[in-house]
N, C-alpha and C positions, 0 to 999 in steps of 0.2 A: 205182468207185462204192461198193463194199462197204467199203473203207477209210474213205471219207468218212462213211458212215453209222455206222460204229463210233466214229469221232471225235466225231460229233455226239451219240451216246449217252453217251460218257464226259465230254463237256464240262460238263454241269451239276454233277457231283460235284467236278470240279476248280475250278469257279468258287466253290463254297461252302466251300472249305478255309479254316481260320482258324489263327492261331498260338496255341498253348496251352503251358502250363508244368506240370511235375509239381510237386505241392504239397510243401512242406517241413514241413508241419504234421502230425506223426505223433501218432496217438492210440494209446496202449498200455493194454491192460486190466490192472487189478490184480485178482488172483484170490485166493480162499481156498485152493484146492487147489494142492498143490505142483507138479503137472504142468500146471497151468492148463487142466484139462479142464472145469471148471465155468464158469458164466457170470461175467463180470467184474462186480464190485460197485462198481467205481470206474474212471473213465477218466483216465489221466495224459496231459498235453499235452507236446509237445516242450519240452525245457528244464527239466522238473520235476526238482527235486533230490531224491534218495533216498539213504538210508544202506544199504549192502549188508551184510546180516547173514551170509548164507552164499551160496555160488555154486558151481554146477557148470557143465558145458559148455553145457547147454540152458536151465536155469532159475536164478533167483536169488531168495532171500528178501530182501525189502527192508523198510525202515521209512520212512515219510514224515516230514517235519519236524513234523507234528502228532501223531506217535506211532502212526499207523495202520500195522499190519503187513500184508504180502501177498506174492504171488509174481508175477513177471513173466518174460517170455522174456529170457534173458541176452544174446542177440544184439543187442537194442535198447538196451543200456546202453553208454554211452561215457564216458570220463573227461575228454574235452575239452568245453568249453562248445559247444553247438550254435550255428550261425551266427545263428540268430534271436535268441538271448540276447546274443551279441556285438554284433549290430546295435542291439538295444534299449539296451544299455549305452553303446555309442558315441553313439547319438542323445541319450541322457540327458546324457552328458558334453558333447556339442556344445551342447545347449540350456543347460546350466549355464555353459559358456564364453561363449555368446552373451549370457546374462544378465549375467555378470560383466563382459563387454566393454561392454555398455550402461551398467552401473553405473559402470564406470571412465570412460566417456565423459562421463557426467553429472557425476562427481566432478571430472574435469579440465576441464570446460567453463569454470568460473570462472577457474582458473589460466591456461587457454589464452587467455581474453579478456584477462587481466592481462598475460600475456606479449606478446600482440599490441599492447596499449596501450603497454607498455614499449618494444617494438620501434619503434613509431611515434614515441614520445617520443625514443628514442635517435637515430633518423634526423633528427628535428628539431634535437636538440642537436648532432649531427654537422654539419648544415648551418650552424648558428650558429657552431660552432667553426671551420669552413672560412672563413666570412665574417670572423670575428675574426682568423683567421690572415692573411687578405688585408689587413685593416686594420692589423694589427701589422707586416706587411712594408712597407706604405706608410708607416707612422709611422717605422719604422727607416730607410727610405730618406730621408724628410724630415729625420730626426735627423742622419743622415750628411751631408746637404746643409748643415744648419745648422752642424755641426762644421767642415766645410770653410770655410764663410764666416767662422766665428769665427777659424779659424786664419789666414785671409788678413787679417782686419782686427783682429788681436789687439791691436796697439799703436796703432790709429787710433781717433779719436773721431768720433761722428756730426757732420755739418756743422751741424746746428742747435745742438748744444752748443758748437761752436767759435764760431759767430756770436754766440751768447748771451754767451759768455765775453768775446769781443772788445767787445761792446757794454757789458758791465759794466766792463771795464777802461777803455774810453774815457770812460765817465761818471765813474768813480772818478778818472781822471787829470784830467778837466776840473774836477771839484770840488776836487781837491787843488791844482791850479794856481790856481783861483779863491781858495781859502783862503790859499795861499802869497802870492799877489799882495796880498791884503787885509792879511795879516799884515805884509808888508814895507812896505806903504804906511802903515800905522799906526805902524810903528816909525820911519819917517822923519819923519812929521809929528806926532809926539808923541802918538800914540794917537787922532788924529782921522782919521776915514775920509774920504778925498778921492778922487773918481773923475773 
């Protein structure tokens, strides 16, 4: 029973526990005194760039980019950029890249549309070319068929031509015979036509 009551007493603090993180935002005081024993006259944030004038194990004399001199604890100075600055630079580079990508997408939107239009036209022309290839093959086949027929009937004439020539020959022969008969009759009868 005693254990149960102890657990019940400890339960509310356990239920109220939250997840927290240690801040990476360091504030460093800039002092006028070399040993930083006075009150800081300015607060430097994490990532603040400073120029080291002199430095010993504990303290460093620094100068800010605006020319303000002062002293800080040397243990808080690092030569690598803090993660906060690296993240800010990375985010700035990412935003610049995203803007550049958006600009490139806008710049290539018209050429991309032209390319799509040309692809569509190319497909249409390819279909026409395929259709023309089929027609060409059909025409070549018909041409070969005509060549074979020509080779077979190379020395023959069409029946209508033969019939027409025979008709002309018969008519010419009939007229020639008629003329010859008339000529012979006139010759025998002294130029008088007798039938």
